PDB file with one MODEL, atoms N, CA, C and O in Angstrom:
MODEL        1
ATOM      1  N   MET A   1       1.016   6.670  11.637  1.00  0.00           N
ATOM      2  CA  MET A   1       1.541   7.516  10.601  1.00  0.00           C
ATOM      3  C   MET A   1       0.407   8.151   9.778  1.00  0.00           C
ATOM      4  O   MET A   1       0.535   9.294   9.340  1.00  0.00           O
ATOM      5  N   LEU A   2      -0.679   7.436   9.568  1.00  0.00           N
ATOM      6  CA  LEU A   2      -1.796   7.960   8.788  1.00  0.00           C
ATOM      7  C   LEU A   2      -2.491   9.133   9.469  1.00  0.00           C
ATOM      8  O   LEU A   2      -3.214   9.885   8.817  1.00  0.00           O
ATOM      9  N   ARG A   3      -2.283   9.295  10.756  1.00  0.00           N
ATOM     10  CA  ARG A   3      -2.942  10.360  11.519  1.00  0.00           C
ATOM     11  C   ARG A   3      -2.184  11.684  11.492  1.00  0.00           C
ATOM     12  O   ARG A   3      -2.679  12.685  12.009  1.00  0.00           O
ATOM     13  N   GLN A   4      -1.001  11.704  10.901  1.00  0.00           N
ATOM     14  CA  GLN A   4      -0.178  12.917  10.872  1.00  0.00           C
ATOM     15  C   GLN A   4      -0.749  13.945   9.903  1.00  0.00           C
ATOM     16  O   GLN A   4      -1.241  13.588   8.832  1.00  0.00           O
ATOM     17  N   GLN A   5      -0.683  15.217  10.276  1.00  0.00           N
ATOM     18  CA  GLN A   5      -1.098  16.303   9.394  1.00  0.00           C
ATOM     19  C   GLN A   5      -0.112  16.389   8.234  1.00  0.00           C
ATOM     20  O   GLN A   5       1.094  16.501   8.456  1.00  0.00           O
ATOM     21  N   CYS A   6      -0.612  16.337   6.996  1.00  0.00           N
ATOM     22  CA  CYS A   6       0.256  16.409   5.824  1.00  0.00           C
ATOM     23  C   CYS A   6      -0.545  16.840   4.598  1.00  0.00           C
ATOM     24  O   CYS A   6      -1.770  16.946   4.651  1.00  0.00           O
ATOM     25  N   ASP A   7       0.148  17.082   3.516  1.00  0.00           N
ATOM     26  CA  ASP A   7      -0.524  17.452   2.274  1.00  0.00           C
ATOM     27  C   ASP A   7      -0.979  16.222   1.500  1.00  0.00           C
ATOM     28  O   ASP A   7      -2.115  16.172   1.027  1.00  0.00           O
ATOM     29  N   VAL A   8      -0.095  15.220   1.366  1.00  0.00           N
ATOM     30  CA  VAL A   8      -0.387  14.049   0.540  1.00  0.00           C
ATOM     31  C   VAL A   8      -0.051  12.768   1.295  1.00  0.00           C
ATOM     32  O   VAL A   8       1.000  12.669   1.929  1.00  0.00           O
ATOM     33  N   ILE A   9      -0.942  11.799   1.223  1.00  0.00           N
ATOM     34  CA  ILE A   9      -0.664  10.440   1.681  1.00  0.00           C
ATOM     35  C   ILE A   9      -0.752   9.547   0.459  1.00  0.00           C
ATOM     36  O   ILE A   9      -1.751   9.559  -0.260  1.00  0.00           O
ATOM     37  N   VAL A  10       0.306   8.768   0.224  1.00  0.00           N
ATOM     38  CA  VAL A  10       0.314   7.803  -0.874  1.00  0.00           C
ATOM     39  C   VAL A  10       0.288   6.416  -0.253  1.00  0.00           C
ATOM     40  O   VAL A  10       1.218   6.015   0.448  1.00  0.00           O
ATOM     41  N   ARG A  11      -0.771   5.705  -0.516  1.00  0.00           N
ATOM     42  CA  ARG A  11      -0.888   4.332  -0.017  1.00  0.00           C
ATOM     43  C   ARG A  11      -0.335   3.424  -1.100  1.00  0.00           C
ATOM     44  O   ARG A  11      -0.964   3.256  -2.144  1.00  0.00           O
ATOM     45  N   ALA A  12       0.827   2.839  -0.871  1.00  0.00           N
ATOM     46  CA  ALA A  12       1.493   2.059  -1.908  1.00  0.00           C
ATOM     47  C   ALA A  12       1.949   0.707  -1.378  1.00  0.00           C
ATOM     48  O   ALA A  12       2.328   0.573  -0.214  1.00  0.00           O
ATOM     49  N   ALA A  13       1.905  -0.290  -2.254  1.00  0.00           N
ATOM     50  CA  ALA A  13       2.465  -1.627  -2.037  1.00  0.00           C
ATOM     51  C   ALA A  13       1.653  -2.529  -1.106  1.00  0.00           C
ATOM     52  O   ALA A  13       1.905  -3.733  -1.080  1.00  0.00           O
ATOM     53  N   VAL A  14       0.721  -2.020  -0.364  1.00  0.00           N
ATOM     54  CA  VAL A  14      -0.034  -2.860   0.559  1.00  0.00           C
ATOM     55  C   VAL A  14      -1.531  -2.636   0.359  1.00  0.00           C
ATOM     56  O   VAL A  14      -1.995  -1.499   0.286  1.00  0.00           O
ATOM     57  N   GLU A  15      -2.272  -3.726   0.273  1.00  0.00           N
ATOM     58  CA  GLU A  15      -3.727  -3.628   0.129  1.00  0.00           C
ATOM     59  C   GLU A  15      -4.377  -3.382   1.488  1.00  0.00           C
ATOM     60  O   GLU A  15      -3.832  -3.745   2.530  1.00  0.00           O
ATOM     61  N   ARG A  16      -5.537  -2.769   1.453  1.00  0.00           N
ATOM     62  CA  ARG A  16      -6.410  -2.573   2.622  1.00  0.00           C
ATOM     63  C   ARG A  16      -5.739  -1.813   3.775  1.00  0.00           C
ATOM     64  O   ARG A  16      -5.928  -2.163   4.940  1.00  0.00           O
ATOM     65  N   VAL A  17      -4.965  -0.785   3.455  1.00  0.00           N
ATOM     66  CA  VAL A  17      -4.317   0.042   4.468  1.00  0.00           C
ATOM     67  C   VAL A  17      -5.344   0.958   5.127  1.00  0.00           C
ATOM     68  O   VAL A  17      -5.349   1.114   6.349  1.00  0.00           O
ATOM     69  N   ILE A  18      -6.208   1.560   4.324  1.00  0.00           N
ATOM     70  CA  ILE A  18      -7.256   2.437   4.849  1.00  0.00           C
ATOM     71  C   ILE A  18      -8.489   1.583   5.078  1.00  0.00           C
ATOM     72  O   ILE A  18      -9.071   1.053   4.131  1.00  0.00           O
ATOM     73  N   ALA A  19      -8.888   1.451   6.334  1.00  0.00           N
ATOM     74  CA  ALA A  19     -10.043   0.643   6.710  1.00  0.00           C
ATOM     75  C   ALA A  19     -11.030   1.512   7.477  1.00  0.00           C
ATOM     76  O   ALA A  19     -10.767   2.684   7.748  1.00  0.00           O
ATOM     77  N   GLU A  20     -12.145   0.931   7.816  1.00  0.00           N
ATOM     78  CA  GLU A  20     -13.183   1.672   8.539  1.00  0.00           C
ATOM     79  C   GLU A  20     -12.667   2.240   9.855  1.00  0.00           C
ATOM     80  O   GLU A  20     -13.101   3.311  10.281  1.00  0.00           O
ATOM     81  N   ARG A  21     -11.755   1.541  10.494  1.00  0.00           N
ATOM     82  CA  ARG A  21     -11.248   1.957  11.807  1.00  0.00           C
ATOM     83  C   ARG A  21     -10.357   3.190  11.745  1.00  0.00           C
ATOM     84  O   ARG A  21     -10.239   3.903  12.741  1.00  0.00           O
ATOM     85  N   ASN A  22      -9.713   3.470  10.580  1.00  0.00           N
ATOM     86  CA  ASN A  22      -8.790   4.604  10.524  1.00  0.00           C
ATOM     87  C   ASN A  22      -9.128   5.639   9.456  1.00  0.00           C
ATOM     88  O   ASN A  22      -8.457   6.669   9.389  1.00  0.00           O
ATOM     89  N   ALA A  23     -10.128   5.414   8.626  1.00  0.00           N
ATOM     90  CA  ALA A  23     -10.454   6.350   7.538  1.00  0.00           C
ATOM     91  C   ALA A  23     -10.895   7.714   8.065  1.00  0.00           C
ATOM     92  O   ALA A  23     -10.596   8.735   7.445  1.00  0.00           O
ATOM     93  N   SER A  24     -11.585   7.750   9.171  1.00  0.00           N
ATOM     94  CA  SER A  24     -12.055   9.028   9.713  1.00  0.00           C
ATOM     95  C   SER A  24     -10.934   9.824  10.401  1.00  0.00           C
ATOM     96  O   SER A  24     -11.123  10.997  10.721  1.00  0.00           O
ATOM     97  N   LEU A  25      -9.784   9.204  10.628  1.00  0.00           N
ATOM     98  CA  LEU A  25      -8.668   9.855  11.315  1.00  0.00           C
ATOM     99  C   LEU A  25      -7.678  10.520  10.366  1.00  0.00           C
ATOM    100  O   LEU A  25      -6.746  11.184  10.822  1.00  0.00           O
ATOM    101  N   LEU A  26      -7.859  10.356   9.056  1.00  0.00           N
ATOM    102  CA  LEU A  26      -6.922  10.925   8.089  1.00  0.00           C
ATOM    103  C   LEU A  26      -6.898  12.445   8.185  1.00  0.00           C
ATOM    104  O   LEU A  26      -7.944  13.079   8.330  1.00  0.00           O
ATOM    105  N   ARG A  27      -5.689  13.036   8.104  1.00  0.00           N
ATOM    106  CA  ARG A  27      -5.526  14.497   8.199  1.00  0.00           C
ATOM    107  C   ARG A  27      -4.692  15.000   7.030  1.00  0.00           C
ATOM    108  O   ARG A  27      -3.749  15.769   7.214  1.00  0.00           O
ATOM    109  N   CYS A  28      -5.046  14.560   5.822  1.00  0.00           N
ATOM    110  CA  CYS A  28      -4.319  14.968   4.633  1.00  0.00           C
ATOM    111  C   CYS A  28      -5.252  15.720   3.686  1.00  0.00           C
ATOM    112  O   CYS A  28      -6.471  15.715   3.860  1.00  0.00           O
ATOM    113  N   ARG A  29      -4.659  16.366   2.682  1.00  0.00           N
ATOM    114  CA  ARG A  29      -5.475  17.063   1.678  1.00  0.00           C
ATOM    115  C   ARG A  29      -5.665  16.210   0.435  1.00  0.00           C
ATOM    116  O   ARG A  29      -6.697  16.305  -0.230  1.00  0.00           O
ATOM    117  N   VAL A  30      -4.667  15.365   0.109  1.00  0.00           N
ATOM    118  CA  VAL A  30      -4.736  14.489  -1.056  1.00  0.00           C
ATOM    119  C   VAL A  30      -4.431  13.066  -0.610  1.00  0.00           C
ATOM    120  O   VAL A  30      -3.478  12.826   0.130  1.00  0.00           O
ATOM    121  N   LEU A  31      -5.251  12.129  -1.068  1.00  0.00           N
ATOM    122  CA  LEU A  31      -5.099  10.720  -0.734  1.00  0.00           C
ATOM    123  C   LEU A  31      -4.895   9.961  -2.039  1.00  0.00           C
ATOM    124  O   LEU A  31      -5.843   9.782  -2.804  1.00  0.00           O
ATOM    125  N   ALA A  32      -3.661   9.510  -2.305  1.00  0.00           N
ATOM    126  CA  ALA A  32      -3.327   8.845  -3.559  1.00  0.00           C
ATOM    127  C   ALA A  32      -3.154   7.349  -3.334  1.00  0.00           C
ATOM    128  O   ALA A  32      -2.493   6.917  -2.390  1.00  0.00           O
ATOM    129  N   ALA A  33      -3.763   6.570  -4.221  1.00  0.00           N
ATOM    130  CA  ALA A  33      -3.720   5.106  -4.103  1.00  0.00           C
ATOM    131  C   ALA A  33      -2.685   4.547  -5.055  1.00  0.00           C
ATOM    132  O   ALA A  33      -2.943   4.438  -6.254  1.00  0.00           O
ATOM    133  N   GLY A  34      -1.516   4.189  -4.542  1.00  0.00           N
ATOM    134  CA  GLY A  34      -0.462   3.630  -5.361  1.00  0.00           C
ATOM    135  C   GLY A  34      -0.410   2.123  -5.313  1.00  0.00           C
ATOM    136  O   GLY A  34       0.482   1.529  -5.917  1.00  0.00           O
ATOM    137  N   ALA A  35      -1.320   1.486  -4.627  1.00  0.00           N
ATOM    138  CA  ALA A  35      -1.394   0.030  -4.542  1.00  0.00           C
ATOM    139  C   ALA A  35      -2.714  -0.432  -5.141  1.00  0.00           C
ATOM    140  O   ALA A  35      -3.606   0.377  -5.399  1.00  0.00           O
ATOM    141  N   ASN A  36      -2.831  -1.717  -5.356  1.00  0.00           N
ATOM    142  CA  ASN A  36      -4.096  -2.279  -5.825  1.00  0.00           C
ATOM    143  C   ASN A  36      -5.006  -2.488  -4.623  1.00  0.00           C
ATOM    144  O   ASN A  36      -4.684  -3.270  -3.729  1.00  0.00           O
ATOM    145  N   GLY A  37      -6.129  -1.800  -4.597  1.00  0.00           N
ATOM    146  CA  GLY A  37      -7.099  -1.962  -3.515  1.00  0.00           C
ATOM    147  C   GLY A  37      -6.601  -1.555  -2.150  1.00  0.00           C
ATOM    148  O   GLY A  37      -6.752  -2.330  -1.206  1.00  0.00           O
ATOM    149  N   PRO A  38      -6.006  -0.362  -1.988  1.00  0.00           N
ATOM    150  CA  PRO A  38      -5.477   0.022  -0.687  1.00  0.00           C
ATOM    151  C   PRO A  38      -6.548   0.438   0.326  1.00  0.00           C
ATOM    152  O   PRO A  38      -6.247   0.611   1.507  1.00  0.00           O
ATOM    153  N   THR A  39      -7.785   0.597  -0.127  1.00  0.00           N
ATOM    154  CA  THR A  39      -8.881   1.004   0.751  1.00  0.00           C
ATOM    155  C   THR A  39      -9.958  -0.062   0.753  1.00  0.00           C
ATOM    156  O   THR A  39     -10.338  -0.563  -0.305  1.00  0.00           O
ATOM    157  N   THR A  40     -10.452  -0.413   1.927  1.00  0.00           N
ATOM    158  CA  THR A  40     -11.552  -1.374   1.991  1.00  0.00           C
ATOM    159  C   THR A  40     -12.831  -0.721   1.462  1.00  0.00           C
ATOM    160  O   THR A  40     -12.964   0.502   1.518  1.00  0.00           O
ATOM    161  N   PRO A  41     -13.768  -1.517   0.951  1.00  0.00           N
ATOM    162  CA  PRO A  41     -15.016  -0.941   0.437  1.00  0.00           C
ATOM    163  C   PRO A  41     -15.776  -0.119   1.484  1.00  0.00           C
ATOM    164  O   PRO A  41     -16.367   0.905   1.144  1.00  0.00           O
ATOM    165  N   GLU A  42     -15.770  -0.544   2.728  1.00  0.00           N
ATOM    166  CA  GLU A  42     -16.473   0.174   3.794  1.00  0.00           C
ATOM    167  C   GLU A  42     -15.853   1.543   4.067  1.00  0.00           C
ATOM    168  O   GLU A  42     -16.561   2.489   4.411  1.00  0.00           O
ATOM    169  N   ALA A  43     -14.559   1.648   3.918  1.00  0.00           N
ATOM    170  CA  ALA A  43     -13.859   2.897   4.216  1.00  0.00           C
ATOM    171  C   ALA A  43     -13.827   3.850   3.025  1.00  0.00           C
ATOM    172  O   ALA A  43     -13.486   5.021   3.195  1.00  0.00           O
ATOM    173  N   GLY A  44     -14.165   3.391   1.847  1.00  0.00           N
ATOM    174  CA  GLY A  44     -14.053   4.201   0.645  1.00  0.00           C
ATOM    175  C   GLY A  44     -14.862   5.483   0.654  1.00  0.00           C
ATOM    176  O   GLY A  44     -14.420   6.491   0.103  1.00  0.00           O
ATOM    177  N   ALA A  45     -16.032   5.469   1.267  1.00  0.00           N
ATOM    178  CA  ALA A  45     -16.908   6.643   1.262  1.00  0.00           C
ATOM    179  C   ALA A  45     -16.626   7.610   2.408  1.00  0.00           C
ATOM    180  O   ALA A  45     -17.087   8.751   2.364  1.00  0.00           O
ATOM    181  N   ILE A  46     -15.903   7.200   3.405  1.00  0.00           N
ATOM    182  CA  ILE A  46     -15.698   8.041   4.598  1.00  0.00           C
ATOM    183  C   ILE A  46     -14.983   9.350   4.293  1.00  0.00           C
ATOM    184  O   ILE A  46     -15.468  10.396   4.724  1.00  0.00           O
ATOM    185  N   PRO A  47     -13.848   9.361   3.566  1.00  0.00           N
ATOM    186  CA  PRO A  47     -13.194  10.646   3.284  1.00  0.00           C
ATOM    187  C   PRO A  47     -14.085  11.611   2.489  1.00  0.00           C
ATOM    188  O   PRO A  47     -14.006  12.822   2.693  1.00  0.00           O
ATOM    189  N   ALA A  48     -14.916  11.103   1.604  1.00  0.00           N
ATOM    190  CA  ALA A  48     -15.799  11.956   0.798  1.00  0.00           C
ATOM    191  C   ALA A  48     -16.895  12.608   1.636  1.00  0.00           C
ATOM    192  O   ALA A  48     -17.408  13.660   1.255  1.00  0.00           O
ATOM    193  N   GLN A  49     -17.262  12.013   2.761  1.00  0.00           N
ATOM    194  CA  GLN A  49     -18.330  12.523   3.620  1.00  0.00           C
ATOM    195  C   GLN A  49     -17.852  13.599   4.589  1.00  0.00           C
ATOM    196  O   GLN A  49     -18.670  14.265   5.224  1.00  0.00           O
ATOM    197  N   ARG A  50     -16.552  13.774   4.709  1.00  0.00           N
ATOM    198  CA  ARG A  50     -16.018  14.736   5.678  1.00  0.00           C
ATOM    199  C   ARG A  50     -16.125  16.156   5.178  1.00  0.00           C
ATOM    200  O   ARG A  50     -16.139  16.398   3.971  1.00  0.00           O
ATOM    201  N   ARG A  51     -16.200  17.089   6.096  1.00  0.00           N
ATOM    202  CA  ARG A  51     -16.300  18.517   5.766  1.00  0.00           C
ATOM    203  C   ARG A  51     -15.021  19.091   5.186  1.00  0.00           C
ATOM    204  O   ARG A  51     -15.071  19.989   4.345  1.00  0.00           O
ATOM    205  N   ASP A  52     -13.876  18.585   5.624  1.00  0.00           N
ATOM    206  CA  ASP A  52     -12.605  19.169   5.208  1.00  0.00           C
ATOM    207  C   ASP A  52     -12.144  18.703   3.831  1.00  0.00           C
ATOM    208  O   ASP A  52     -11.039  19.042   3.407  1.00  0.00           O
ATOM    209  N   GLU A  53     -12.957  17.943   3.135  1.00  0.00           N
ATOM    210  CA  GLU A  53     -12.730  17.567   1.740  1.00  0.00           C
ATOM    211  C   GLU A  53     -11.327  17.041   1.465  1.00  0.00           C
ATOM    212  O   GLU A  53     -10.378  17.812   1.322  1.00  0.00           O
ATOM    213  N   ILE A  54     -11.213  15.749   1.395  1.00  0.00           N
ATOM    214  CA  ILE A  54      -9.969  15.100   0.994  1.00  0.00           C
ATOM    215  C   ILE A  54     -10.113  14.737  -0.481  1.00  0.00           C
ATOM    216  O   ILE A  54     -11.070  14.069  -0.871  1.00  0.00           O
ATOM    217  N   PHE A  55      -9.155  15.180  -1.301  1.00  0.00           N
ATOM    218  CA  PHE A  55      -9.158  14.842  -2.722  1.00  0.00           C
ATOM    219  C   PHE A  55      -8.524  13.471  -2.872  1.00  0.00           C
ATOM    220  O   PHE A  55      -7.360  13.285  -2.516  1.00  0.00           O
ATOM    221  N   ALA A  56      -9.271  12.513  -3.393  1.00  0.00           N
ATOM    222  CA  ALA A  56      -8.789  11.136  -3.528  1.00  0.00           C
ATOM    223  C   ALA A  56      -8.458  10.829  -4.984  1.00  0.00           C
ATOM    224  O   ALA A  56      -9.269  11.069  -5.878  1.00  0.00           O
ATOM    225  N   ILE A  57      -7.264  10.298  -5.214  1.00  0.00           N
ATOM    226  CA  ILE A  57      -6.866   9.818  -6.539  1.00  0.00           C
ATOM    227  C   ILE A  57      -6.974   8.294  -6.487  1.00  0.00           C
ATOM    228  O   ILE A  57      -6.202   7.653  -5.773  1.00  0.00           O
ATOM    229  N   PRO A  58      -7.907   7.702  -7.223  1.00  0.00           N
ATOM    230  CA  PRO A  58      -8.126   6.257  -7.125  1.00  0.00           C
ATOM    231  C   PRO A  58      -6.987   5.433  -7.715  1.00  0.00           C
ATOM    232  O   PRO A  58      -6.192   5.926  -8.516  1.00  0.00           O
ATOM    233  N   ASP A  59      -6.924   4.161  -7.302  1.00  0.00           N
ATOM    234  CA  ASP A  59      -5.847   3.278  -7.749  1.00  0.00           C
ATOM    235  C   ASP A  59      -5.856   3.048  -9.254  1.00  0.00           C
ATOM    236  O   ASP A  59      -4.795   2.818  -9.834  1.00  0.00           O
ATOM    237  N   ILE A  60      -6.991   3.100  -9.895  1.00  0.00           N
ATOM    238  CA  ILE A  60      -7.049   2.887 -11.345  1.00  0.00           C
ATOM    239  C   ILE A  60      -6.270   3.972 -12.095  1.00  0.00           C
ATOM    240  O   ILE A  60      -5.766   3.720 -13.189  1.00  0.00           O
ATOM    241  N   LEU A  61      -6.167   5.168 -11.526  1.00  0.00           N
ATOM    242  CA  LEU A  61      -5.398   6.253 -12.145  1.00  0.00           C
ATOM    243  C   LEU A  61      -3.973   6.315 -11.606  1.00  0.00           C
ATOM    244  O   LEU A  61      -3.014   6.428 -12.371  1.00  0.00           O
ATOM    245  N   CYS A  62      -3.846   6.242 -10.314  1.00  0.00           N
ATOM    246  CA  CYS A  62      -2.548   6.453  -9.673  1.00  0.00           C
ATOM    247  C   CYS A  62      -1.590   5.272  -9.885  1.00  0.00           C
ATOM    248  O   CYS A  62      -0.374   5.464  -9.894  1.00  0.00           O
ATOM    249  N   ASN A  63      -2.112   4.080 -10.053  1.00  0.00           N
ATOM    250  CA  ASN A  63      -1.288   2.884 -10.159  1.00  0.00           C
ATOM    251  C   ASN A  63      -1.256   2.333 -11.581  1.00  0.00           C
ATOM    252  O   ASN A  63      -0.693   1.261 -11.803  1.00  0.00           O
ATOM    253  N   ALA A  64      -1.831   3.022 -12.534  1.00  0.00           N
ATOM    254  CA  ALA A  64      -1.928   2.516 -13.900  1.00  0.00           C
ATOM    255  C   ALA A  64      -0.555   2.256 -14.525  1.00  0.00           C
ATOM    256  O   ALA A  64      -0.373   1.246 -15.204  1.00  0.00           O
ATOM    257  N   GLY A  65       0.400   3.142 -14.308  1.00  0.00           N
ATOM    258  CA  GLY A  65       1.736   2.955 -14.877  1.00  0.00           C
ATOM    259  C   GLY A  65       2.414   1.698 -14.366  1.00  0.00           C
ATOM    260  O   GLY A  65       3.042   0.970 -15.134  1.00  0.00           O
ATOM    261  N   GLY A  66       2.289   1.441 -13.080  1.00  0.00           N
ATOM    262  CA  GLY A  66       2.882   0.238 -12.496  1.00  0.00           C
ATOM    263  C   GLY A  66       2.254  -1.029 -13.040  1.00  0.00           C
ATOM    264  O   GLY A  66       2.945  -2.026 -13.251  1.00  0.00           O
ATOM    265  N   MET A  67       0.962  -0.999 -13.266  1.00  0.00           N
ATOM    266  CA  MET A  67       0.280  -2.167 -13.805  1.00  0.00           C
ATOM    267  C   MET A  67       0.685  -2.420 -15.257  1.00  0.00           C
ATOM    268  O   MET A  67       0.843  -3.570 -15.667  1.00  0.00           O
ATOM    269  N   ILE A  68       0.851  -1.365 -16.023  1.00  0.00           N
ATOM    270  CA  ILE A  68       1.269  -1.522 -17.421  1.00  0.00           C
ATOM    271  C   ILE A  68       2.674  -2.123 -17.493  1.00  0.00           C
ATOM    272  O   ILE A  68       2.925  -3.026 -18.291  1.00  0.00           O
ATOM    273  N   VAL A  69       3.579  -1.627 -16.669  1.00  0.00           N
ATOM    274  CA  VAL A  69       4.944  -2.158 -16.659  1.00  0.00           C
ATOM    275  C   VAL A  69       4.937  -3.617 -16.202  1.00  0.00           C
ATOM    276  O   VAL A  69       5.674  -4.432 -16.756  1.00  0.00           O
ATOM    277  N   SER A  70       4.126  -3.960 -15.212  1.00  0.00           N
ATOM    278  CA  SER A  70       4.021  -5.355 -14.768  1.00  0.00           C
ATOM    279  C   SER A  70       3.531  -6.247 -15.894  1.00  0.00           C
ATOM    280  O   SER A  70       4.010  -7.369 -16.060  1.00  0.00           O
ATOM    281  N   TYR A  71       2.586  -5.754 -16.661  1.00  0.00           N
ATOM    282  CA  TYR A  71       2.078  -6.513 -17.803  1.00  0.00           C
ATOM    283  C   TYR A  71       3.188  -6.745 -18.833  1.00  0.00           C
ATOM    284  O   TYR A  71       3.345  -7.861 -19.330  1.00  0.00           O
ATOM    285  N   PHE A  72       3.954  -5.708 -19.153  1.00  0.00           N
ATOM    286  CA  PHE A  72       5.040  -5.861 -20.119  1.00  0.00           C
ATOM    287  C   PHE A  72       6.104  -6.833 -19.609  1.00  0.00           C
ATOM    288  O   PHE A  72       6.645  -7.617 -20.389  1.00  0.00           O
ATOM    289  N   GLU A  73       6.406  -6.791 -18.322  1.00  0.00           N
ATOM    290  CA  GLU A  73       7.358  -7.750 -17.745  1.00  0.00           C
ATOM    291  C   GLU A  73       6.839  -9.175 -17.887  1.00  0.00           C
ATOM    292  O   GLU A  73       7.598 -10.087 -18.216  1.00  0.00           O
ATOM    293  N   TRP A  74       5.567  -9.364 -17.643  1.00  0.00           N
ATOM    294  CA  TRP A  74       4.946 -10.677 -17.743  1.00  0.00           C
ATOM    295  C   TRP A  74       5.026 -11.195 -19.190  1.00  0.00           C
ATOM    296  O   TRP A  74       5.374 -12.353 -19.420  1.00  0.00           O
ATOM    297  N   ILE A  75       4.699 -10.321 -20.166  1.00  0.00           N
ATOM    298  CA  ILE A  75       4.766 -10.694 -21.567  1.00  0.00           C
ATOM    299  C   ILE A  75       6.195 -11.069 -21.968  1.00  0.00           C
ATOM    300  O   ILE A  75       6.417 -12.044 -22.685  1.00  0.00           O
ATOM    301  N   GLN A  76       7.163 -10.272 -21.489  1.00  0.00           N
ATOM    302  CA  GLN A  76       8.565 -10.560 -21.811  1.00  0.00           C
ATOM    303  C   GLN A  76       8.993 -11.906 -21.226  1.00  0.00           C
ATOM    304  O   GLN A  76       9.717 -12.661 -21.875  1.00  0.00           O
ATOM    305  N   ASP A  77       8.552 -12.210 -20.004  1.00  0.00           N
ATOM    306  CA  ASP A  77       8.901 -13.490 -19.384  1.00  0.00           C
ATOM    307  C   ASP A  77       8.301 -14.662 -20.154  1.00  0.00           C
ATOM    308  O   ASP A  77       8.914 -15.725 -20.239  1.00  0.00           O
ATOM    309  N   LEU A  78       7.100 -14.473 -20.717  1.00  0.00           N
ATOM    310  CA  LEU A  78       6.477 -15.545 -21.491  1.00  0.00           C
ATOM    311  C   LEU A  78       7.236 -15.838 -22.772  1.00  0.00           C
ATOM    312  O   LEU A  78       7.200 -16.963 -23.270  1.00  0.00           O
ATOM    313  N   GLN A  79       7.921 -14.841 -23.310  1.00  0.00           N
ATOM    314  CA  GLN A  79       8.668 -15.035 -24.554  1.00  0.00           C
ATOM    315  C   GLN A  79      10.025 -15.564 -24.229  1.00  0.00           C
ATOM    316  O   GLN A  79      10.827 -15.803 -25.132  1.00  0.00           O
TER     317      GLN A  79
ENDMDL
END
Protein backbone atom coordinates (compact mmCIF):
# COMPACT_ATOMS: atom_id res chain seq x y z
CA MET A 1 0.00 0.00 0.00
CA LEU A 2 2.88 2.40 0.73
CA ARG A 3 4.08 2.04 -2.87
CA GLN A 4 0.88 3.46 -4.41
CA GLN A 5 1.01 6.85 -6.14
CA CYS A 6 -0.92 9.33 -3.96
CA ASP A 7 -0.90 12.84 -2.56
CA VAL A 8 -0.79 12.07 1.18
CA ILE A 9 0.23 9.07 3.27
CA VAL A 10 -0.74 9.19 6.95
CA ARG A 11 1.11 6.70 9.09
CA ALA A 12 -1.16 6.22 12.09
CA ALA A 13 -1.56 3.86 15.06
CA VAL A 14 1.50 1.70 14.35
CA GLU A 15 5.14 2.40 15.15
CA ARG A 16 8.00 1.74 12.71
CA VAL A 17 5.86 1.45 9.56
CA ILE A 18 8.41 3.28 7.40
CA ALA A 19 11.71 1.40 7.58
CA GLU A 20 14.91 1.34 5.57
CA ARG A 21 13.52 -1.41 3.34
CA ASN A 22 10.50 0.62 2.13
CA ALA A 23 11.36 4.33 2.61
CA SER A 24 12.86 4.66 -0.87
CA LEU A 25 9.70 3.18 -2.46
CA LEU A 26 7.30 5.89 -1.24
CA ARG A 27 5.40 7.66 -4.06
CA CYS A 28 3.57 10.39 -2.17
CA ARG A 29 3.88 14.18 -1.98
CA VAL A 30 3.11 14.53 1.76
CA LEU A 31 4.11 12.08 4.48
CA ALA A 32 2.21 12.69 7.75
CA ALA A 33 3.08 10.92 11.00
CA GLY A 34 -0.07 10.25 12.99
CA ALA A 35 1.53 7.65 15.27
CA ASN A 36 4.31 7.83 17.82
CA GLY A 37 7.57 6.94 16.07
CA PRO A 38 6.15 5.63 12.78
CA THR A 39 9.54 5.90 11.05
CA THR A 40 12.72 4.11 12.08
CA PRO A 41 15.77 6.34 12.65
CA GLU A 42 17.57 4.79 9.65
CA ALA A 43 14.67 5.53 7.31
CA GLY A 44 14.07 9.09 8.53
CA ALA A 45 16.57 10.74 6.19
CA ILE A 46 15.72 8.78 3.03
CA PRO A 47 12.66 10.80 1.87
CA ALA A 48 14.59 14.08 2.36
CA GLN A 49 17.43 12.84 0.11
CA ARG A 50 15.17 12.10 -2.86
CA ARG A 51 14.87 14.39 -5.87
CA ASP A 52 11.08 14.38 -5.96
CA GLU A 53 10.88 16.07 -2.54
CA ILE A 54 8.45 14.52 -0.10
CA PHE A 55 7.09 17.01 2.44
CA ALA A 56 7.18 15.29 5.84
CA ILE A 57 5.01 16.35 8.79
CA PRO A 58 6.70 14.92 11.91
CA ASP A 59 4.84 13.07 14.66
CA ILE A 60 5.48 15.84 17.20
CA LEU A 61 3.21 18.12 15.11
CA CYS A 62 0.81 15.72 13.46
CA ASN A 63 0.06 13.64 16.57
CA ALA A 64 0.13 16.41 19.19
CA GLY A 65 -3.67 16.59 19.52
CA GLY A 66 -3.97 12.87 20.17
CA MET A 67 -1.28 12.99 22.82
CA ILE A 68 -2.94 15.92 24.60
CA VAL A 69 -6.29 14.12 24.68
CA SER A 70 -4.59 10.95 25.97
CA TYR A 71 -3.01 12.99 28.74
CA PHE A 72 -6.38 14.49 29.74
CA GLU A 73 -7.96 11.01 29.76
CA TRP A 74 -5.15 9.77 32.00
CA ILE A 75 -5.60 12.71 34.41
CA GLN A 76 -9.36 12.12 34.52
CA ASP A 77 -8.83 8.42 35.29
CA LEU A 78 -6.50 9.32 38.17
CA GLN A 79 -9.22 11.47 39.73
